[in-house]
N, C-alpha and C positions, 0 to 999 in steps of 0.2 A: 563870496563876492569877488575875491581876487582872481580866482580861476576863471570865472565867467568873463571878467573884464579882460583877462589875458587872451582868452579864446576869441573875443570880439576883435581885439587888436590884430591877432594873427589872421583872422579871416579877412579883415580890411587889407592887410599887407598882401595877402595872397591874391585877392581880387585885383589890387592895383598892379601887381607883378604880371598877372595873367593879361590884364588890359594892355600893359605895355608890350607884351609879347605879340599882341595882335597888330601892333604898329608895323608898317611896311619897312621901317628903318632897322628893325631887329633881324639879325642873321638867323637862318634856320638852325645852325649849329648852336647858337646861344639859346634858342627855344628848347632844343633837346637837352642841353646842359641844365637849364633851369628846372625842367620837369624831372630829370634824373636826380638832381640835388634834393628836390622836395621829397621824392620817393626815398632816397637814401636817408634823409633826416628822420623820416617816419620809421623806416626799418631800424635805424640805429637806436631811436628812442624806444621802439618795441623790444629790441634785444637787450637794452639796458634795463628796462622794466622787468624782463624775464630773469635777468641776472640777479637783480635785487630780490625778486620773488624767490628764486632758488636759494639765495643766501639766507633769506628769512626762514625758509623751510628747514634748512640745515641748522640754523641757530635754534629753532624751536625743537627739533629732534634732539639736539645736544642738551638743551634744558630739560626735556622730558626724561632723557637717560639719567641725568643727575638726580632728578626727583624720584625716579623709580628706585635707584640705588639707595637713596636716603630712606624711602618708604620701606624697602625690604629690611634695612637695618632696624628700623623702628618695630616692624612686625616681628622680627627675630627676638628682639629684646622683650617685647610685651608678651610674646608666646612663652618665653622661658619664665618670666615673672609669674604668669598665671600657673604654670606647672609648680613653681615653688610655693605659691599660695596653697595649692592643693596638698602638697606634701606637708606644709605647715599645719593645715587643718587636720590631716591624718595623725601626725605626731601629737598635736594639741589634744585631740580627743582621747588619745591613750594616756597622755601624761596628766590630764586634768581630772580623770575619773578612774578611781582605783578598781571599780567593778569592770570597766572596759579594759583596763590594763590586765586584769586577771584573765578575762576571756581571751584577750590577744595572746598572752603567754601560753595559756593552755591550748589554744587553737593552733598556734605555731608548732607546738610539740606534737599534737595529734588531734586533727580536726574531727575524726570519727568519735572521739571520747566526749565531745561536747553534746549537751542535750539539745533538743530542737530549738528552743529559744536562743540558746547561746550560738548555735550554728547560724541562725538568722542574723544575729548581731555581728558575728565574725564575718559573715558574708558581706554585710553592709560595710564593715570596717575594711575588708580587703578590696572591695569594689573601687574604693577611692584611689589607692595607689596604682591599681591595675588600669583603671580608666585613664589616669594621668600618664601612665607608661604608654598606653595605646595612643593617646594624643601626641605624646613626645615622638613615638615611633613614626606616626604619620606625618608630623611636621618635619621630621628629619628626612623622610623619603621625598618630601616636596622641596627640600632645601630651605626650609623656613626656621631652622634652629641651628645654631652654631655647632659644628662638629665636636669641639672640645667639651662644650656644655652638655651635649647629648651623651657623650661617652661617660662623663662623670655622673650624670643622672642615672644612666643605665647600669653603671657599676654599683651605685648605691641600691638601685631597685633589685639587682641580682641577688643581693643579700636576702631578700624575702624568698626568693626561689629556692634557697638552700634549706629552708625549714620544711621538715616532713609534712607538717599540717597544712602548709600552703600548697604543697604539691597535691595533697589529697583534696583540698578545696578546689584547686584548679581543674582536677578531673571532672568534678561535678558542676563547675560554674563557668567553664570556658565558653560555653555556648552563648554567653552574654556579650561576647566580644566578636569583632570582625575576624573573618577567616584568615586574612593575611597576618594579623596580630597573633592569632592562635598558633599559626604555623611558626611564627617567630619565637613565641614563648616555648612551644614544644621543642624547637631546635635548641633553645637555651637550656632547657631541662636535660637534654641529652649531653650537654657539654660536661666534661669531667670536673670543672671547678664550680659548677652550679649546684 
């Protein structure tokens, strides 16, 4: 209501000013000055509105940048927490079941010595840490996991790669994983400390 009332008052004032300009007593220079001022006022008002609009856009972009940084930090944290849950499940399945622990120990020593059923169970057991390592590798490549946490995780995971049975298992099971991760693991297996 207020804006429309203000517009009405402005329109009345402009009409009165224009009517007075038509009077023979007003100098031509005053008429030009009046028209020029009215034009300048609208131009100044337009420029001010554009300035406030630009400031609004800048403030919005700043706000979005802060939100994106905060979101990235949350994603990094939750990604690592999920990886830790996976490792916890892996170690829990070994520590809570003596039969699984036995298959794990014998499979780590020599995968080829396991019977068919044990190989299937060892495969299922190894798939979990290797899948977690693949996810960790890909999150790291996308910048979604902290460098120090990734390095610690991969150092722990590398312990598995030192076991002769895991190396044997990898030769027959690597096809289950993405090519870039397979290349990464194959490179790790060639390192002297692996």
